[in-house]
C-alpha positions as CSV (number, residue, x, y, z in Angstrom):
1,M,21.1,25.5,5.4
2,S,20.5,21.8,5.2
3,Y,23.1,19.2,4.3
4,V,20.5,16.6,3.7
5,F,19.6,15.8,0.1
6,H,15.8,16.0,0.6
7,R,13.2,14.7,-1.8
8,M,12.3,18.2,-2.8
9,P,15.4,20.3,-2.1
10,K,13.8,23.6,-2.8
11,Q,11.1,23.0,-0.1
12,T,11.7,24.0,3.5
13,L,10.4,21.3,5.8
14,P,9.3,21.6,9.4
15,V,11.5,19.7,11.8
16,A,9.7,16.8,13.5
17,V,11.0,16.5,17.1
18,T,8.5,14.2,18.9
19,G,5.5,11.9,18.4
20,D,2.6,11.8,20.7
21,G,-0.1,9.2,19.9
22,I,-1.7,10.1,16.6
23,E,0.2,13.4,16.4
24,I,3.7,14.6,15.4
25,V,5.1,17.8,17.0
26,D,7.6,20.0,15.2
27,S,10.3,22.2,16.6
28,K,8.0,25.2,16.8
29,G,5.5,23.3,18.9
30,Q,3.0,22.9,16.0
31,R,1.0,19.6,16.3
32,Y,-0.1,17.6,13.2
33,I,-2.7,14.8,13.2
34,D,-1.0,12.0,11.3
35,A,-4.1,11.1,9.3
36,S,-2.1,9.2,6.6
37,G,0.2,7.3,9.0
38,G,3.1,9.0,7.0
39,A,2.6,6.7,4.0
40,A,0.2,4.2,5.7
41,V,3.1,3.2,8.0
42,S,2.4,4.5,11.5
43,C,-0.5,2.1,12.4
44,L,0.2,2.4,16.2
45,G,0.8,6.2,16.1
46,H,4.0,7.6,17.6
47,S,6.0,6.9,20.7
48,H,4.1,3.7,21.7
49,R,5.8,2.7,24.9
50,R,5.6,-1.1,24.4
51,V,7.3,-0.9,21.0
52,T,10.0,1.5,21.9
53,E,10.9,-0.6,25.0
54,A,11.0,-3.7,22.8
55,V,13.4,-2.0,20.4
56,A,15.6,-0.8,23.3
57,R,15.7,-4.3,24.9
58,Q,16.7,-5.9,21.7
59,A,19.3,-3.3,20.9
60,R,20.9,-3.8,24.3
61,S,20.9,-7.6,23.8
62,L,21.8,-8.0,20.1
63,A,21.2,-5.2,17.6
64,Y,22.3,-7.1,14.4
65,A,23.8,-10.4,13.2
66,H,24.3,-11.1,9.5
67,T,21.8,-13.8,8.3
68,S,24.5,-15.8,6.5
69,F,25.9,-16.7,9.9
70,F,22.9,-16.6,12.3
71,T,19.2,-16.5,12.8
72,S,17.7,-14.6,15.8
73,E,15.0,-15.2,18.3
74,P,12.9,-12.2,17.2
75,A,13.1,-13.2,13.5
76,E,12.0,-16.7,14.3
77,A,9.1,-15.6,16.5
78,L,7.9,-12.9,14.1
79,A,7.9,-15.4,11.2
80,Q,5.8,-17.9,13.3
81,T,3.4,-15.1,14.2
82,L,2.9,-14.1,10.6
83,V,2.5,-17.6,9.2
84,E,0.0,-18.5,11.9
85,A,-2.1,-15.5,10.8
86,A,-1.6,-15.9,7.1
87,P,-3.8,-17.7,4.6
88,A,-3.2,-21.4,4.5
89,G,-0.2,-22.5,2.5
90,L,1.9,-19.4,3.1
91,G,4.3,-21.2,5.3
92,H,7.6,-19.2,5.3
93,V,8.7,-15.5,5.5
94,Y,11.6,-13.9,3.8
95,F,12.5,-10.7,5.6
96,V,13.7,-7.5,3.9
97,S,13.9,-3.9,4.9
98,G,10.9,-2.4,3.1
99,G,8.3,-2.7,0.3
100,S,10.5,-2.1,-2.7
101,E,13.0,-4.7,-1.5
102,G,10.0,-7.1,-0.9
103,I,8.8,-6.7,-4.5
104,E,12.3,-7.2,-5.9
105,A,12.6,-10.4,-3.8
106,A,9.2,-11.7,-4.9
107,L,10.1,-11.1,-8.6
108,K,13.4,-12.9,-8.3
109,L,11.9,-15.7,-6.3
110,A,9.2,-16.2,-8.9
111,R,11.8,-16.4,-11.6
112,Q,14.1,-18.7,-9.6
113,Y,11.1,-21.0,-8.8
114,F,10.6,-21.8,-12.5
115,V,14.3,-22.1,-13.1
116,E,14.4,-24.7,-10.3
117,L,11.5,-26.6,-11.9
118,G,13.4,-26.7,-15.3
119,D,11.0,-24.1,-16.8
120,P,13.4,-21.2,-17.6
121,Q,11.3,-19.9,-20.5
122,R,8.9,-18.3,-18.0
123,R,10.3,-14.8,-17.9
124,H,7.3,-12.4,-18.4
125,F,5.6,-10.5,-15.7
126,I,2.1,-8.9,-16.0
127,A,0.9,-6.1,-13.8
128,R,-1.8,-3.4,-14.0
129,R,-1.9,0.2,-15.1
130,Q,-2.3,2.7,-12.3
131,S,-0.5,0.6,-9.8
132,Y,2.6,1.2,-7.7
133,H,5.0,-1.5,-6.4
134,G,8.0,0.5,-5.4
135,N,10.9,2.7,-6.6
136,T,13.7,0.3,-7.2
137,L,14.2,-0.6,-10.9
138,G,12.5,-4.0,-10.8
139,A,9.6,-2.7,-8.7
140,L,9.3,0.4,-10.9
141,A,9.2,-1.7,-14.0
142,I,6.4,-3.8,-12.7
143,G,4.4,-0.8,-11.5
144,G,2.0,1.1,-13.6
145,N,2.5,4.6,-12.2
146,A,3.3,6.5,-15.5
147,W,4.6,9.6,-13.8
148,R,7.1,7.7,-11.7
149,R,8.2,5.4,-14.5
150,E,8.7,8.0,-17.3
151,P,12.2,9.4,-16.5
152,F,13.6,5.9,-16.1
153,L,11.9,4.0,-19.0
154,P,15.2,3.2,-20.8
155,L,16.4,1.4,-17.6
156,L,13.3,-0.6,-17.0
157,A,12.7,-4.3,-17.9
158,E,9.8,-4.8,-20.3
159,T,6.6,-5.5,-18.4
160,Q,3.0,-5.9,-19.8
161,H,0.2,-4.0,-18.1
162,V,-3.5,-4.7,-18.2
163,S,-6.4,-2.7,-16.9
164,P,-6.8,-2.0,-13.2
165,C,-9.9,-3.0,-11.3
166,Y,-11.2,0.5,-10.9
167,A,-15.0,0.3,-10.8
168,Y,-15.7,4.0,-10.3
169,R,-14.2,4.9,-13.7
170,E,-14.0,1.7,-15.7
171,M,-17.1,-0.5,-14.9
172,R,-19.6,0.0,-17.7
173,P,-23.2,1.1,-16.8
174,E,-24.7,-2.1,-18.1
175,E,-22.2,-4.4,-16.2
176,S,-22.7,-6.1,-12.9
177,E,-19.6,-6.5,-10.7
178,T,-19.4,-10.1,-11.7
179,L,-19.4,-9.3,-15.4
180,Y,-16.9,-6.5,-14.9
181,A,-14.6,-8.9,-13.0
182,Q,-15.0,-11.5,-15.7
183,R,-14.1,-8.9,-18.4
184,L,-10.8,-8.1,-16.5
185,A,-10.0,-11.7,-16.1
186,D,-10.6,-12.3,-19.8
187,E,-8.2,-9.5,-20.6
188,L,-5.5,-11.1,-18.4
189,E,-6.1,-14.4,-20.2
190,R,-5.7,-12.8,-23.6
191,E,-2.4,-11.1,-22.5
192,I,-1.1,-14.5,-21.3
193,L,-2.0,-16.1,-24.6
194,T,-0.4,-13.3,-26.6
195,L,2.9,-13.6,-24.7
196,G,2.7,-17.4,-24.8
197,P,1.2,-19.3,-21.9
198,G,4.4,-21.1,-21.1
199,T,6.4,-17.9,-20.9
200,V,4.6,-15.9,-18.2
201,A,6.0,-16.2,-14.7
202,A,3.6,-14.1,-12.6
203,F,0.8,-11.6,-12.4
204,V,1.4,-8.8,-9.8
205,A,-1.4,-6.7,-8.2
206,E,-2.1,-4.6,-5.1
207,T,-5.0,-6.3,-3.3
208,V,-6.4,-2.8,-2.6
209,V,-4.7,-0.1,-4.8
210,G,-2.7,2.4,-2.7
211,A,-1.0,5.6,-3.5
212,T,-1.4,5.8,-7.3
213,A,-5.2,5.7,-7.4
214,G,-6.2,6.1,-3.8
215,A,-7.5,3.1,-1.9
216,V,-9.3,1.4,-4.7
217,P,-10.8,-1.9,-3.6
218,P,-11.5,-4.7,-6.0
219,V,-15.1,-5.7,-7.0
220,R,-16.4,-9.0,-5.6
221,E,-15.0,-12.1,-7.3
222,Y,-12.3,-10.2,-9.1
223,F,-9.4,-11.9,-7.5
224,K,-11.1,-15.3,-7.5
225,K,-11.4,-15.0,-11.3
226,I,-7.8,-13.8,-11.6
227,R,-6.6,-16.7,-9.4
228,A,-8.5,-19.1,-11.7
229,V,-6.8,-17.7,-14.8
230,C,-3.4,-17.9,-13.2
231,D,-4.0,-21.5,-12.1
232,K,-5.1,-22.4,-15.7
233,Y,-1.8,-21.3,-17.2
234,G,0.6,-22.1,-14.3
235,V,1.2,-18.4,-13.6
236,L,2.1,-17.3,-10.0
237,L,-0.1,-14.7,-8.3
238,I,2.0,-12.1,-6.4
239,L,-0.1,-9.8,-4.2
240,D,1.4,-6.5,-3.0
241,E,0.1,-5.6,0.4
242,V,2.9,-3.3,1.3
243,M,0.4,-0.5,1.9
244,C,-2.9,-2.2,2.4
245,G,-1.8,-5.1,4.5
246,M,-1.0,-5.8,8.1
247,G,-4.4,-4.8,9.4
248,R,-5.0,-1.6,7.4
249,T,-8.2,-2.9,5.8
250,G,-9.5,-4.4,9.0
251,Q,-8.1,-7.8,8.2
252,M,-4.5,-8.8,9.0
253,F,-4.1,-9.5,5.3
254,A,-6.3,-7.7,2.8
255,C,-6.6,-10.9,0.6
256,D,-8.6,-12.6,3.4
257,D,-11.6,-10.6,2.2
258,E,-11.0,-11.9,-1.3
259,E,-10.9,-15.5,-0.2
260,V,-7.8,-16.2,-2.3
261,V,-4.4,-17.4,-1.4
262,P,-1.5,-15.8,-3.4
263,D,1.7,-17.6,-4.1
264,L,3.8,-14.7,-2.8
265,L,2.5,-12.0,-0.5
266,V,4.6,-8.9,0.0
267,I,4.2,-6.9,3.2
268,A,6.0,-3.9,4.8
269,K,4.9,-0.4,6.1
270,G,2.5,-1.4,8.9
271,L,4.5,-4.5,9.7
272,G,6.9,-2.4,11.8
273,A,4.6,0.6,12.2
274,G,7.6,2.9,11.4
275,Y,9.5,1.9,14.5
276,Q,12.1,0.1,12.4
277,P,12.4,-0.4,8.7
278,I,11.2,-3.9,7.8
279,G,9.2,-5.8,5.2
280,G,8.7,-9.4,4.2
281,V,7.6,-11.8,1.5
282,L,5.3,-14.6,2.7
283,V,6.1,-17.6,0.5
284,H,3.9,-20.5,-0.5
285,D,5.1,-23.9,0.6
286,R,5.4,-25.2,-2.9
287,I,7.8,-22.4,-3.9
288,Y,9.8,-22.9,-0.7
289,D,9.9,-26.7,-1.2
290,A,11.1,-26.2,-4.8
291,I,14.1,-24.1,-3.7
292,V,14.9,-26.5,-0.8
293,S,14.7,-29.6,-2.9
294,G,16.5,-28.0,-5.8
295,S,19.6,-25.7,-5.5
296,G,18.9,-25.2,-1.7
297,F,19.8,-21.5,-2.1
298,F,17.8,-18.4,-3.0
299,Q,20.2,-16.4,-5.0
300,H,19.3,-13.1,-3.4
301,G,20.0,-11.2,-0.2
302,H,20.6,-7.8,1.5
303,T,22.8,-6.8,4.4
304,Y,20.0,-5.9,6.7
305,M,17.5,-8.6,6.0
306,G,16.1,-10.3,9.1
307,H,17.6,-7.5,11.2
308,A,17.1,-8.5,14.8
309,T,16.0,-5.1,16.2
310,A,13.6,-4.6,13.3
311,C,12.1,-8.0,13.8
312,A,11.7,-7.3,17.6
313,A,9.9,-4.1,16.8
314,A,7.6,-5.7,14.3
315,L,6.9,-8.6,16.7
316,E,5.8,-6.2,19.4
317,V,3.7,-4.3,17.0
318,Q,1.8,-7.5,16.1
319,R,1.4,-8.3,19.8
320,V,0.0,-4.9,20.6
321,I,-2.5,-5.1,17.7
322,A,-3.7,-8.5,19.0
323,D,-3.7,-7.6,22.7
324,E,-5.6,-4.4,22.2
325,C,-8.0,-5.9,19.6
326,L,-7.1,-3.1,17.2
327,L,-8.4,-4.7,14.1
328,D,-11.9,-4.4,15.6
329,N,-11.2,-0.7,16.0
330,V,-10.0,-0.4,12.4
331,R,-13.3,-1.7,11.1
332,V,-15.4,0.5,13.4
333,R,-13.4,3.7,12.9
334,G,-13.1,3.0,9.2
335,K,-16.8,2.7,8.8
336,Q,-17.2,5.9,10.9
337,L,-14.7,7.8,8.7
338,R,-16.3,6.8,5.4
339,S,-19.8,7.5,6.7
340,L,-18.7,10.9,8.1
341,L,-17.1,11.9,4.8
342,G,-20.0,10.6,2.7
343,E,-22.6,12.5,4.8
344,R,-20.6,15.7,4.8
345,W,-19.9,15.7,1.1
346,K,-23.0,14.1,-0.4
347,Q,-23.8,17.3,-2.2
348,H,-20.3,18.6,-2.7
349,P,-19.8,19.5,-6.3
350,F,-16.2,18.4,-6.5
351,I,-16.1,15.1,-4.6
352,G,-16.5,12.3,-7.0
353,D,-15.9,9.1,-5.0
354,I,-15.2,8.1,-1.4
355,R,-13.9,4.5,-1.2
356,G,-11.7,2.1,0.7
357,R,-11.7,-0.5,3.4
358,G,-11.0,-0.2,7.1
359,L,-8.8,2.8,7.9
360,F,-7.7,2.9,4.2
361,V,-9.8,5.6,2.6
362,G,-9.6,7.4,-0.7
363,I,-11.3,10.6,-1.8
364,E,-11.3,11.4,-5.5
365,L,-11.9,14.9,-6.6
366,V,-13.5,15.8,-9.9
367,Q,-14.4,19.0,-11.8
368,D,-17.8,17.6,-12.7
369,R,-19.6,14.9,-10.6
370,E,-21.9,13.8,-13.5
371,T,-19.2,13.3,-16.1
372,K,-16.4,12.5,-13.6
373,A,-14.2,14.9,-15.6
374,P,-11.0,15.5,-13.6
375,F,-9.4,18.9,-13.0
376,D,-6.8,20.4,-15.2
377,P,-3.4,19.0,-13.9
378,A,-1.9,22.4,-14.2
379,L,-4.0,23.5,-11.2
380,K,-2.2,20.9,-9.0
381,V,-5.2,20.5,-6.7
382,H,-3.6,17.7,-4.8
383,T,-0.6,19.9,-4.0
384,A,-2.9,22.6,-2.7
385,I,-4.7,20.1,-0.5
386,R,-1.5,19.0,1.1
387,R,-0.4,22.6,1.8
388,E,-3.8,23.6,3.2
389,A,-4.0,20.5,5.3
390,M,-0.5,21.0,6.9
391,A,-1.5,24.6,7.6
392,R,-4.4,23.2,9.7
393,G,-2.3,20.7,11.5
394,L,-3.3,17.7,9.4
395,M,-1.1,15.2,7.5
396,V,-2.8,13.5,4.5
397,Y,-1.5,11.8,1.4
398,P,-2.7,13.5,-1.8
399,M,-1.6,12.5,-5.3
400,G,-2.2,13.6,-8.9
401,G,-2.5,11.5,-12.0
402,T,-5.2,9.3,-10.4
403,V,-7.0,8.6,-13.7
404,D,-4.2,7.8,-16.1
405,G,-0.9,9.1,-14.7
406,K,-1.6,12.7,-15.7
407,F,-5.2,13.6,-15.0
408,G,-7.0,13.3,-11.7
409,D,-6.5,14.2,-8.0
410,H,-7.2,12.2,-4.9
411,V,-6.5,12.2,-1.2
412,L,-5.4,9.0,0.7
413,L,-6.2,8.6,4.4
414,A,-4.6,6.0,6.6
415,P,-4.8,7.1,10.2
416,P,-3.4,5.0,13.1
417,F,-5.4,2.0,14.3
418,I,-5.6,3.6,17.8
419,C,-7.9,6.5,16.6
420,T,-10.9,7.3,18.8
421,S,-14.3,8.5,17.6
422,D,-13.3,12.1,18.5
423,D,-10.0,11.7,16.5
424,I,-12.0,10.7,13.4
425,Q,-14.3,13.7,13.8
426,R,-11.3,16.0,14.0
427,I,-9.7,14.5,10.9
428,G,-13.0,14.9,9.0
429,E,-13.4,18.5,10.0
430,R,-9.9,19.6,9.2
431,L,-9.9,17.7,5.9
432,A,-13.1,19.3,4.8
433,D,-11.8,22.8,5.5
434,A,-8.5,22.0,3.8
435,I,-10.1,20.7,0.6
436,D,-12.4,23.7,0.3
437,A,-9.5,26.1,0.9
438,A,-7.4,24.2,-1.7
439,L,-10.0,24.3,-4.3
440,V,-10.1,28.1,-4.0
441,S,-6.4,28.7,-3.6
442,S,-5.6,26.5,-6.7
443,G,-8.1,28.3,-8.8
444,A,-10.2,25.2,-9.3
445,A,-13.3,26.6,-7.7
446,L,-15.0,29.6,-6.2
447,P,-15.5,29.7,-2.4
448,I,-17.9,26.9,-1.5
449,T,-20.9,27.6,0.8
450,G,-21.7,25.6,3.9
451,E,-24.8,24.2,2.2
452,S,-22.6,22.5,-0.5
453,R,-20.6,20.5,2.0
């Protein structure tokens, strides 16, 4: 009997007892390759000696001091490290304990910024369908994950949602990427005008869409065009890189590939690599200056923000990534993984799309490759994939509702940055077997021959 209130109380979970590089070992000795980094968190794998020693040193010295009384050396050093790596203009960091907290802080900071400027009518936020920004009420309201939102709709603040940048399903055959990006930018502009251009505070988007749709990258020029619309109407751009940031795409910040600078950039997950709970909001200088020259106080805060031990862990994670040139490995291994999957499944009848950047890869499953028709949700193909993968010693991150919150199945891969070529091969082999077995066990397909892979 467990006294823990688990996410799914009816499910019996294996007991994780130790981590060893890219693997987790349970109480029965079963080893699992962590090919999803948990939820794109464990970018350095498990039990990394340098990070665990940094945590121990800080805990022995000073575990915690409340930020209304003190700052700390690791918080100051981590903030400097992040600002020096960030796009120009993002000059300060507001530390929190995770991604949802980061989004909440960004929303409140955007609102307070306009209040400080004497522009309090800016109250609307616009986000995208098929997005996910966290599970607290503000973050859930902004998010476009229909399944997560539905039970709590009466509690959620009103938010407007526009189309996602989802080229596999929504780019028209006659469109170039440039025309598709322009169509989406025009849609955002129409929404701003409908709400009233002087009433919109911010547009919120994941730079590369994470769990809801499965590592969907934007088309070229999309964010440049979005940035231009935001600038035209004085709307802030908030980028959510909780899952896709901190090196996951092969750049420290995913927006570096888009050549845009957001006003607020939310990070978490890979920031602390799972060794301590931590997140942050990188804040543009003009927003910081407005607060400092105005009230001088951001009317927000949490008990564990700027936690000294968490900052020490995250600082050492960033140093390891730099010292071991792991972003180079992310780019190389990510290319290998996408190539391996593409080659293995180029004739697979139920693999519709393989996408992503760096070691952030999504596989979308379909009932028909030509029409892109998804499987019947009742089959729960994604659930079967998770089960079959775990049975083969592989952790992946499958989700349903990929297309519209109800239909569609995908698998998200986010393996540790330390993966070797052999590790990628093992991940590909186990995943292929798990997907084929899941298609059969769920009733979605008959057994697939070797020639179909």
